[in-house]
C-alpha positions in Angstrom: -0.3 0.4 -0.1 3.0 2.4 0.5 3.9 2.2 -3.1 0.1 3.2 -3.8 0.7 5.8 -1.5 3.7 7.3 -2.9 3.0 7.0 -6.7 -0.7 9.2 -5.6 1.9 11.8 -4.1 4.1 12.1 -7.2 1.0 12.4 -9.5 -0.7 15.3 -6.8 2.6 17.1 -6.7 3.7 16.5 -10.5 0.2 17.6 -11.3 0.3 20.9 -8.8 3.5 22.0 -10.6 1.5 22.0 -14.1 -1.4 24.1 -13.2 1.2 26.6 -11.8 2.8 27.5 -14.6 -0.3 28.0 -16.2 -1.4 31.4 -16.4 -3.5 32.3 -13.4 -5.7 34.6 -15.5 -6.2 31.9 -18.0 -5.0 34.6 -20.8 -1.7 33.6 -23.0 0.0 37.0 -21.7 3.9 36.7 -23.2 4.9 36.4 -27.0 6.3 33.5 -25.6 3.3 32.0 -24.5 1.1 32.8 -27.4 4.1 31.4 -29.8 4.2 27.9 -27.7 0.5 27.8 -27.7 0.2 28.3 -31.6 3.2 25.8 -32.4 1.4 23.4 -30.5 -1.8 24.0 -32.4 -0.3 24.0 -35.7 1.6 20.0 -34.3 -1.9 18.8 -34.2 -3.5 20.4 -37.5 -0.3 18.9 -38.9 -0.3 15.5 -37.5 -3.7 15.4 -37.8 -3.5 15.7 -41.5 -1.1 12.8 -41.6 -3.2 11.0 -40.0 -5.7 11.5 -42.5 -3.7 10.5 -45.5 -2.2 7.4 -43.8 -6.1 5.8 -43.5 -6.9 7.0 -46.9 -3.9 4.9 -48.5 -4.3 1.5 -46.0 -8.5 1.9 -47.5 -9.2 -0.8 -50.0 -10.2 0.2 -53.3 -13.5 0.1 -53.4 -13.6 1.7 -49.8 -11.5 4.8 -51.0 -13.7 6.2 -53.8 -16.7 6.7 -51.0 -13.6 7.9 -48.9 -12.5 10.5 -51.7 -15.0 13.2 -51.7 -14.8 13.6 -47.8 -11.2 12.8 -47.6 -10.4 16.3 -50.0 -13.1 18.3 -48.2 -11.2 17.5 -44.7 -7.2 17.8 -46.0 -8.4 21.6 -47.7 -9.6 22.7 -44.4 -6.5 20.9 -42.8 -4.3 22.6 -45.2 -6.1 25.8 -45.0 -5.9 25.9 -41.3 -1.8 25.0 -41.2 -1.3 27.6 -43.3 -3.3 30.6 -40.9 -1.4 28.9 -38.4 2.1 29.8 -40.3 0.9 33.4 -40.6 0.3 33.3 -37.2 2.9 32.3 -36.5 5.1 34.4 -38.8 3.6 37.6 -37.2 5.4 35.5 -33.9 8.6 35.8 -35.2 8.6 32.1 -35.1 8.0 31.1 -38.7 11.4 28.5 -39.0 10.0 27.2 -35.8 6.4 26.4 -37.7 8.1 25.0 -40.7 10.7 22.5 -39.1 7.9 21.3 -36.8 6.0 21.1 -40.1 8.8 19.3 -41.6 9.2 16.7 -38.0 5.3 16.2 -37.9 5.7 14.8 -42.1 8.3 12.2 -41.4 
């Protein structure tokens, strides 16, 4: 039982640490916070696009035709969102980081 209690204590301590680093106002206050948040969003969208592309590649030929229209629409939306994220990150002087993140996620 001591082992479980120590795990619970570690969990609570790590949770308190992560909560205490979150801005009290729930607003991103500095440019660095905004950059990190936008980079995180960018990574999410790029990985989502990669997953969608992999799913269609693995689908059977008969199933591909029915998925094609939906697939193209979703890919278009994700590409537009990724572009907007890069524009936002360029304004935050993080364009190079954004491009590196895209290259890393596409692998």
